[in-house]
C-alpha positions in Angstrom: 0.4 -3.0 20.8 0.1 -5.3 23.8 2.5 -8.4 24.9 -1.0 -10.2 24.4 -1.0 -9.4 20.7 2.4 -10.0 20.1 1.9 -13.9 21.9 -0.9 -14.4 20.0 1.0 -13.2 16.4 4.0 -15.5 17.1 1.5 -18.5 16.8 0.8 -17.7 13.2 4.4 -17.6 11.5 7.8 -18.9 12.1 10.2 -17.8 9.5 10.4 -14.1 8.3 8.5 -13.8 5.2 5.1 -12.5 3.7 2.9 -15.0 5.6 -0.6 -15.7 3.9 -3.5 -16.2 6.3 -6.9 -17.5 6.5 -8.4 -14.3 5.3 -7.9 -14.0 1.5 -7.1 -9.9 2.2 -4.5 -10.2 5.4 -1.0 -11.3 4.8 1.6 -11.4 7.9 4.9 -9.8 7.1 8.0 -10.1 9.3 11.8 -9.5 9.2 14.3 -10.2 11.5 16.9 -7.3 9.8 16.9 -3.6 9.1 16.0 -2.7 5.8 17.3 0.3 4.4 15.5 2.9 2.2 13.9 0.9 -0.7 10.9 1.5 -3.5 7.8 -0.3 -3.3 4.5 0.2 -4.6 1.3 0.0 -2.0 -2.0 -0.8 -3.0 -5.0 -0.5 -1.4 -4.2 -1.8 2.2 -4.0 -1.0 5.5 -0.5 -1.6 7.5 -0.8 -2.4 11.8 2.5 -3.0 13.1 2.5 -4.9 15.5 6.2 -4.5 16.3 9.3 -2.7 15.1 8.7 0.5 12.8 8.8 1.5 9.0 8.7 5.0 7.8 7.9 5.9 4.7 8.4 8.7 2.1 6.4 10.3 -0.5 8.7 13.0 -2.2 8.9 15.7 1.0 6.3 13.6 3.3 6.9 11.6 5.7 5.3 8.9 7.6 6.1 7.1 10.6 4.3 3.6 11.4 4.9 1.5 14.2 2.7 0.1 16.9 0.9 3.9 17.9 0.2 4.5 14.4 -1.3 2.7 11.8 -0.9 3.1 8.0 -3.6 3.6 5.7 -2.9 4.0 1.3 -6.6 4.4 -0.4 -5.2 4.6 -3.5 -1.7 3.2 -5.6 1.3 4.3 -4.4 4.8 4.1 -4.8 6.8 4.8 -1.3 10.1 4.6 -0.2 10.2 2.7 3.4 12.8 2.3 5.2 12.3 -0.9 7.9 13.4 -0.2 11.6 14.0 -4.3 13.0 16.7 -7.2 14.6 17.0 -10.7 15.7 15.9 -9.7 19.3 13.0 -7.2 18.0 11.7 -8.5 14.8 9.6 -5.9 12.6 6.2 -7.9 12.1 3.5 -6.3 10.4 -0.4 -7.1 9.1 -1.0 -6.0 5.9 -4.9 -5.6 5.4 -6.5 -5.1 1.8 -9.0 -2.9 2.0 -12.2 -3.8 0.2 -13.4 -1.5 -1.3 -17.0 -2.6 -1.9 -17.1 -2.8 2.0 -15.7 0.4 2.2 -17.6 2.3 -0.2 -20.7 1.3 1.9 -18.9 2.1 5.2 -18.2 5.7 3.8 -21.6 6.0 2.8 -23.4 5.2 6.1 -20.6 7.4 8.0 -22.3 10.6 9.6 -21.7 13.8 8.3 -21.0 15.1 11.7 -18.3 12.4 12.5 -16.8 13.9 8.6 -16.8 17.1 9.4 -14.2 17.1 12.5 -11.7 15.1 10.6 -8.3 16.5 9.6 -7.8 17.7 6.0 -5.6 16.0 4.1 -4.7 16.1 0.6 -2.0 13.6 -0.2 -2.8 9.7 -0.7 -1.5 7.8 2.0 -2.2 9.1 5.5 -1.5 7.0 9.8 -3.4 8.0 12.4 -3.2 6.5 16.4 -4.0 3.4 17.4 -6.4 3.7 19.5 -8.5 1.1 22.4 -10.8 -0.2 19.6 -7.9 -0.7 17.3 -6.2 -2.5 19.6 -9.0 -4.7 20.8 -9.9 -5.0 17.1 -6.0 -6.7 16.4 -6.7 -8.9 19.4 -9.6 -10.6 18.6 -8.3 -10.9 14.7 -5.3 -12.6 15.3 -7.1 -15.2 17.7 -9.5 -16.0 14.5 -6.6 -16.2 12.7 -6.4 -19.2 14.0 -8.7 -21.0 13.5 -10.0 -22.1 9.8 -13.6 -22.3 10.8 -13.8 -19.1 12.3 -11.7 -17.5 10.1 -14.5 -18.3 7.4 -17.5 -17.2 9.7 -16.1 -14.4 11.7 -13.9 -12.5 8.3 -16.6 -9.9 7.1 -17.8 -8.9 10.2 -14.1 -8.1 12.3 -13.0 -6.6 8.9 -16.2 -4.3 8.5 -15.2 -3.3 11.6 -11.7 -2.6 11.0 -12.8 -0.4 8.3 -15.2 1.2 9.9 -12.5 2.4 13.0 -10.1 3.6 10.1 -12.8 5.4 8.2 -13.3 7.4 11.6 -9.3 7.9 12.4 -9.1 12.2 12.9 -6.6 11.7 9.5 -8.9 10.0 7.6 -10.7 12.9 5.3 -8.8 11.2 2.4 -10.1 8.0 2.5 -13.4 9.7 2.4 -12.8 11.7 -0.4 -11.6 8.8 -2.2 -15.2 6.7 -2.1 -17.3 9.6 -3.4 -17.1 8.9 -6.9 -17.5 12.9 -7.9 -14.7 13.9 -5.9 -11.8 14.7 -8.1 -9.7 12.3 -5.8 -12.2 9.6 -6.7 -11.4 10.3 -10.4 -7.6 10.2 -10.1 -7.6 6.9 -7.8 -9.7 5.2 -10.9 -6.8 6.5 -13.1 -4.0 5.1 -11.0 -5.6 2.0 -10.8 -5.3 2.0 -15.3 -2.0 3.0 -14.9 -1.3 0.2 -12.2 -2.7 -2.6 -14.3 -1.8 -0.8 -18.0 1.7 0.7 -17.5 3.0 -1.3 -19.9 0.7 0.5 -22.8 1.1 3.3 -24.7 -0.9 5.6 -21.7 -1.9 8.9 -23.0 -2.7 11.7 -20.1 -5.4 13.5 -22.0 -7.3 10.3 -22.5 -7.4 9.3 -18.9 -8.4 13.3 -18.0 -11.3 13.4 -20.7 -12.4 9.7 -19.5 -12.9 11.5 -15.9 -14.5 14.9 -17.3 -11.1 16.6 -15.9 -8.8 18.7 -18.5 -5.3 18.1 -18.4 -4.0 21.4 -16.4 -6.5 20.4 -13.5 -5.6 16.4 -13.9 -2.2 17.1 -13.7 -2.5 19.5 -10.6 -4.6 17.0 -8.7 -2.8 14.0 -9.5 0.7 15.8 -8.2 -1.5 16.7 -5.2 -2.2 13.4 -4.5 0.7 11.5 -5.2 3.6 13.8 -5.1 4.7 12.8 -8.6 3.7 13.9 -11.6 1.6 11.8 -14.5 5.1 10.3 -16.0 7.2 10.1 -13.0 4.3 8.3 -11.4 4.0 5.6 -14.7 8.4 5.4 -15.0 8.2 4.3 -11.0 5.2 1.9 -11.2 6.6 0.3 -14.5 10.5 -0.2 -13.0 8.8 -1.5 -9.8 7.0 -4.4 -11.7 10.1 -4.6 -14.2 12.3 -5.6 -11.5 9.3 -8.2 -9.9 9.6 -9.5 -13.9 13.5 -10.1 -12.8 13.4 -11.6 -9.3 10.5 -13.4 -9.7 9.6 -14.4 -13.1 13.8 -15.0 -14.4 13.0 -12.3 -17.0 15.8 -11.5 -18.9 16.6 -7.7 -18.4 15.7 -6.8 -21.7 12.6 -8.6 -22.1 11.7 -7.0 -18.9 12.5 -3.2 -20.1 10.1 -4.4 -23.1 7.4 -5.9 -21.2 7.2 -2.7 -19.4 7.0 -0.5 -22.4 10.4 0.4 -23.0 11.7 1.1 -26.3 15.5 1.0 -25.7 17.0 -1.9 -22.8 19.5 0.8 -22.2 17.3 3.5 -21.0 15.7 1.0 -18.7 18.9 0.1 -17.5 19.8 3.6 -16.5 16.2 4.6 -15.5 16.7 1.3 -13.3 20.1 2.2 -11.6 18.4 5.8 -11.3 16.1 5.0 -9.0 16.7 1.7 -7.4 20.5 2.6 -6.8 21.9 -0.4 -8.7 21.3 -2.0 -12.5 19.2 -4.5 -12.9 21.4 -7.4 -13.8 22.2 -7.5 -9.9 18.8 -8.1 -9.3 18.6 -11.4 -6.9 16.0 -13.6 -7.4 13.6 -13.8 -4.8 9.9 -14.5 -3.8 6.8 -13.0 -2.6 8.3 -12.0 0.6 10.8 -9.8 -1.5 8.2 -8.5 -3.9 8.2 -4.9 -4.4 4.4 -4.1 -5.0 2.5 -5.1 -1.4 -1.0 -5.4 -1.8 
């Protein structure tokens, strides 16, 4: 990213944290300190890194996103991320929620010739190269965000152009699969959304498979290919991340957070929590939106 981009984005925030913008679906995230590997939930978003670097891990898969590579998460996924930043060179990133209706329209309109040239990708997240088109769009977007009036008028066209550019990126094949309703990838994406919104309930995997017209074995196979987790592993991670937010942001007691997330045993919850986060839930510090473990 260019120095002009950094000049423009620095006009939009003063301190570390997650900052709202005049676009409902765009936030700026900044931090001036290194963050070690930590679990997060990413929910259907594009991350453009303007300065610094993050390394994301999904099981054995590793993805680097920095000023040369953006990250696209077309479905709800638990990732473990490491953030490289310092006071001299803070991490600065744009978190752009992907408008599904807009993306459906774009995917439907993209030519078959363009999609046939895409590299195949099976996991539910990918990084791609920041080209000149993306860089130019980022600069324009940052300038628009400085004006409430321009933001109101130009939000939809510039986001549509941005989503088009990522839809034709060389690694975007999975994005296309996610937005074609009859694909197995799209079926799993719908199941992931149900899990994300209803994780505290007693979810039945066979029912989720049946709702999408899939056999249980096929559902498990495609689920693992996309998320690198079994359904039960995935549900557990979603529950633990949401429980952490309940404790940190909403001041829940540990036992209350456990039961809210569908655990019958607070002690089992505490064991699972410590295994996942590396510390017990009683050590969770109060935090605000900027430290949320759910990114969307």
